C-alpha positions as CSV (number, residue, x, y, z in Angstrom):
1,M,63.6,-27.4,-26.7
2,L,60.1,-28.9,-26.2
3,K,60.8,-28.6,-22.7
4,K,60.9,-24.6,-23.5
5,L,58.0,-24.3,-25.5
6,F,55.8,-26.1,-23.1
7,C,56.5,-23.7,-20.3
8,A,56.4,-21.0,-22.1
9,L,52.9,-22.1,-22.8
10,A,52.0,-22.9,-19.1
11,I,53.3,-19.1,-18.3
12,L,50.3,-18.2,-20.8
13,A,48.1,-20.2,-19.7
14,L,48.8,-18.8,-16.3
15,M,48.9,-15.7,-17.1
16,F,45.2,-15.9,-19.8
17,S,43.5,-17.7,-16.0
18,V,44.2,-14.8,-13.7
19,D,43.1,-12.2,-16.3
20,A,40.0,-14.3,-16.7
21,A,39.8,-14.5,-12.7
22,S,40.4,-11.4,-12.2
23,K,37.8,-9.7,-14.9
24,K,35.2,-12.7,-12.9
25,K,35.3,-11.2,-9.9
26,S,35.8,-7.3,-11.5
27,D,32.3,-8.4,-12.8
28,K,31.3,-10.1,-10.1
29,E,31.8,-6.6,-8.4
30,T,30.4,-4.6,-10.6
31,K,26.9,-6.6,-10.3
32,T,26.7,-6.4,-6.7
33,T,27.6,-2.9,-7.1
34,R,24.6,-2.4,-9.8
35,K,22.1,-4.8,-7.4
36,E,23.2,-2.4,-3.8
37,Q,22.8,1.0,-6.0
38,K,18.9,-0.5,-7.5
39,A,18.7,-1.4,-3.6
40,A,19.2,1.4,-2.3
41,K,17.4,3.4,-5.2
42,K,14.4,1.1,-4.7
43,S,14.9,1.9,-0.5
44,K,14.6,5.3,-0.9
45,N,11.9,6.5,-3.5
46,K,9.6,3.6,-0.9
47,K,10.1,6.2,1.9
48,K,9.6,9.4,-0.1
49,I,5.9,7.3,-1.5
50,A,5.2,6.5,2.2
51,G,6.3,9.0,4.8
52,P,7.3,8.0,8.4
53,Q,2.8,8.3,8.8
54,A,3.1,4.8,6.6
55,I,2.2,1.7,9.4
56,P,5.6,-0.2,9.3
57,G,6.1,-3.5,7.6
58,L,2.6,-2.9,5.6
59,P,3.2,-4.4,2.0
60,P,1.9,-2.4,-0.8
61,A,-1.8,-2.7,-2.2
62,A,-2.1,-5.4,-5.1
63,S,-1.3,-3.4,-8.4
64,N,-3.9,-5.6,-9.7
65,W,-6.5,-4.4,-7.5
66,K,-8.2,-0.9,-7.9
67,K,-12.1,-2.1,-6.5
68,G,-13.7,0.2,-4.6
69,P,-17.2,1.8,-4.4
70,N,-15.9,4.1,-6.9
71,T,-13.3,5.6,-8.5
72,T,-12.7,8.0,-5.8
73,W,-11.0,5.3,-3.4
74,E,-7.9,4.5,-2.4
75,V,-7.2,0.8,-1.8
76,N,-3.1,1.8,-0.9
77,F,-3.2,2.8,2.8
78,N,0.4,4.6,2.7
79,D,-1.0,6.2,-0.5
80,A,-3.6,7.4,0.7
81,A,-1.6,9.0,3.7
82,V,0.3,10.5,2.1
83,K,-1.9,12.1,-0.1
84,A,-4.4,13.3,2.8
85,K,-1.2,14.5,4.4
86,Q,-0.4,17.0,1.2
87,Q,-4.0,18.0,0.5
88,G,-4.2,18.9,4.3
89,K,-7.7,16.1,4.5
90,K,-8.3,13.5,6.8
91,L,-8.2,10.0,6.2
92,F,-11.5,8.2,6.3
93,V,-11.2,4.0,6.1
94,L,-13.6,1.8,5.2
95,S,-13.5,-1.5,6.0
96,S,-16.5,-3.6,4.2
97,G,-17.7,-6.7,3.1
98,S,-18.7,-5.4,0.0
99,D,-20.5,-8.8,-1.8
100,W,-21.8,-10.4,1.2
101,C,-22.8,-7.8,3.8
102,P,-26.0,-6.5,3.4
103,P,-25.6,-3.6,5.5
104,C,-22.7,-2.7,3.3
105,M,-24.1,-3.5,0.5
106,R,-26.8,-0.7,1.6
107,L,-24.3,1.5,3.1
108,K,-22.7,1.3,-0.8
109,T,-26.2,2.3,-2.7
110,Q,-27.5,4.8,-0.3
111,V,-24.7,6.8,1.4
112,L,-21.6,6.5,-0.9
113,G,-22.8,6.9,-3.8
114,S,-25.1,10.1,-3.3
115,G,-24.1,13.6,-3.8
116,K,-24.2,14.4,-0.3
117,F,-21.7,11.7,0.9
118,R,-19.5,12.6,-2.2
119,K,-19.4,16.2,-1.8
120,L,-18.6,15.8,1.8
121,A,-15.8,13.8,1.2
122,S,-14.2,15.7,-1.2
123,E,-13.9,18.6,0.3
124,N,-12.7,16.7,4.1
125,F,-11.6,13.3,3.4
126,V,-9.3,11.4,1.7
127,L,-11.3,7.7,0.7
128,V,-9.8,4.4,2.1
129,F,-11.6,0.9,0.8
130,I,-10.3,-2.3,3.3
131,D,-12.5,-4.9,1.9
132,S,-13.6,-8.8,2.9
133,P,-15.4,-10.3,-0.1
134,R,-15.8,-13.8,0.1
135,S,-16.9,-14.6,-3.9
136,I,-14.4,-12.2,-5.3
137,K,-10.9,-13.2,-4.7
138,L,-8.3,-10.6,-3.7
139,P,-4.5,-11.0,-4.7
140,A,-2.4,-12.4,-1.9
141,T,-0.5,-8.9,-1.0
142,Q,-4.7,-7.3,-1.1
143,V,-5.3,-9.7,2.0
144,K,-2.2,-8.8,3.8
145,H,-2.3,-5.3,2.7
146,N,-5.4,-4.8,4.3
147,A,-5.2,-7.1,7.3
148,M,-2.3,-5.3,8.6
149,V,-4.6,-2.2,8.3
150,R,-7.6,-3.7,9.9
151,K,-5.1,-4.7,13.1
152,A,-3.3,-1.4,13.1
153,F,-6.7,0.5,14.1
154,Q,-9.7,0.0,16.2
155,F,-12.7,-0.8,13.5
156,G,-14.7,-1.4,15.9
157,G,-15.8,-5.0,15.5
158,G,-17.4,-6.1,12.2
159,V,-18.5,-4.6,8.9
160,P,-19.0,-1.9,7.8
161,S,-16.7,0.1,10.0
162,A,-14.8,2.8,9.1
163,V,-12.1,5.2,11.2
164,I,-11.2,8.4,11.0
165,I,-7.1,9.1,10.5
166,D,-5.0,11.8,11.4
167,P,-2.6,11.8,8.6
168,A,0.0,13.6,10.3
169,S,0.4,11.7,13.7
170,M,-1.6,8.9,12.4
171,K,-4.1,8.8,15.6
172,Q,-7.8,7.3,15.5
173,L,-10.3,10.1,15.3
174,G,-12.6,8.1,15.9
175,T,-14.9,5.4,14.2
176,I,-18.7,4.8,12.7
177,T,-19.4,1.2,12.8
178,G,-23.1,-0.2,11.4
179,Y,-25.3,1.5,8.5
180,S,-28.9,1.8,10.0
181,G,-30.6,2.5,6.6
182,K,-30.6,6.2,7.2
183,L,-28.1,8.5,4.7
184,K,-28.9,11.0,6.5
185,D,-28.0,9.9,10.2
186,Y,-24.7,8.1,8.3
187,I,-24.0,12.0,6.8
188,K,-24.5,13.4,10.7
189,R,-21.9,10.9,12.1
190,V,-19.1,12.1,9.6
191,E,-19.4,15.0,9.2
192,R,-18.2,15.5,13.0
193,Y,-15.0,14.5,11.4
194,A,-15.1,17.2,9.2
195,K,-12.6,20.1,9.3
């Protein structure tokens, strides 16, 4: 009788362990499926945001970095490219050393904040700011983002340097390098690339 009881307990224990193992396997498959679904959804959303014109492999801009000459400037190239394409505008991408480059600082105060530049820009461009400050610590993802944008387009050497890009083809239409200190001259150079 003890043998029969022991056998019955062994069979029950075996049934429970098989049931527990299959439940674990089922739970694990469900988690994997959920993870795969989340990854697929995330990938689909990234494609929607970045669009076909984005720089391949470009990391998103740092969410905690919103610095630019003013609030009209984007710091995320991919988002700006989508926005420009939707609005039928060109991209004006400025590479700057905002806190150490004297011509960059003069460009910011004398041109980028001027009514003439703002009007010209709002009608024709989506503005993107790619900064290389020395005393301000950029988030690591923003450093990588900015470096990849600089590598993708030839900015013409030093800073300040701007490139004008057609968002539909991602072709560079022109480059504006340096700043001589004359608002009128810089505006004329930008006007060449307006609609």
